[in-house]
C-alpha positions, 0 to 999 in steps of 0.5 A: 673644844671637841674639834680642837681635842680631836685635831690636836690628838692626831700627832699622838696616835698617827704617824701618817700625818704628813707635812703636805697634808698639814700645809693643805689644811693650813692653806684652806683654813687660812683662806676661809678665815680671811674670807670670813674676816673680810666678809663678816668681821670687818663690816660688823666692826665698821657698823658699830660707828667706832671712828677708831676701827681702822686704827685698831685693825692696824694695831691688831695686825702689828700686835700679832707680829709682836706676839709671834716673837713669843709663839715663833709662828706656830699659830700660822703653821711654822713647825720648825721649832718642834724639830729636835735640832731646835729643842734647846734653842727656844724656850717652851714657856713663852711659846705656850703663854703666847699661844694661850693669849692668842687662843683667848683672843680668838674666843672673844668674838665668839661671845658677841651678838652681831647685826648679821645672823650668819656672822657668829656661826661663820666665825665659829667655823673659821676659828674651829678650822684654824684651831685644828692645825694649831692644836696639832702643832701645839701637841707636837711641840710639847711632845717633842720636848717632853717625850711624854704623851700624858703631858702632851694630852694635859697640855692639849686639854688645857689649851682646848678650854681657853677659847671657849672660856673666853667666849663664855666670859665675853657673852655673860660678862658683856650682857651683865656689864656695859663697861665689859661690852664696850671693852669687847667692842674695842677688842673686836677690831684688834682681833680682826687685824690679828686674823688678817695677819694670821690668815694672809701669812698662812696662805703665803708661807705654807707649803712652798719655801719660795712663796710660789703659788702652784695649782693645788694651793690656788685650788685650796684658796679658792675653795676656802674663799668660796666656802666663806662666800656661801655664808653670805647667802640668806643673811638676815640683819638683826640690828644688834651688836 
């Protein structure tokens, strides 16, 4: 939550945060999120023995495609609707609702006990890095529409609470009620598919209009995937989910 607030506040006090820096942050965080999803979340999902896991991952992938019709791609770095030329073409409310739904879904995997002890801390880091540019874009969007820093701060504070609340609900309700625990187990592969969609879209689309891959972008991707691979070192099976 604190990292989201810090990152989201940058557009309100700094005018030196360039689009190039944003694209670099997006590429790195997207690569790390993809690495954590493939190295940790997919194996954990498959290990539950749910025969529908593959179908649910596919469903989550295309569900994210549907969600971005409301968010217009802010969760993976699209900044065009925050531009003044677009301030009357897109309604702010559906974007905020879509992003809130996305933020809530991000928090659900953070309240689960996994078989591999490195899965949860890796997910925390991946989601936190992903929320940095996301929060910055949310703040920029609200401020560009309302032209009020107070409104942008309130929106940022409310937005920053959604993911932690989802994690807390998953943890406490999941341990108290078996039906909630089962529901969350079915939601995790859906969210996994969503993460795959978001992360791949980020590093294919960020930074270059023609989707080409320059050496700086390759370096950021390698660093992100490399950091994700380091989370495999020293992992211990707990045999709990």
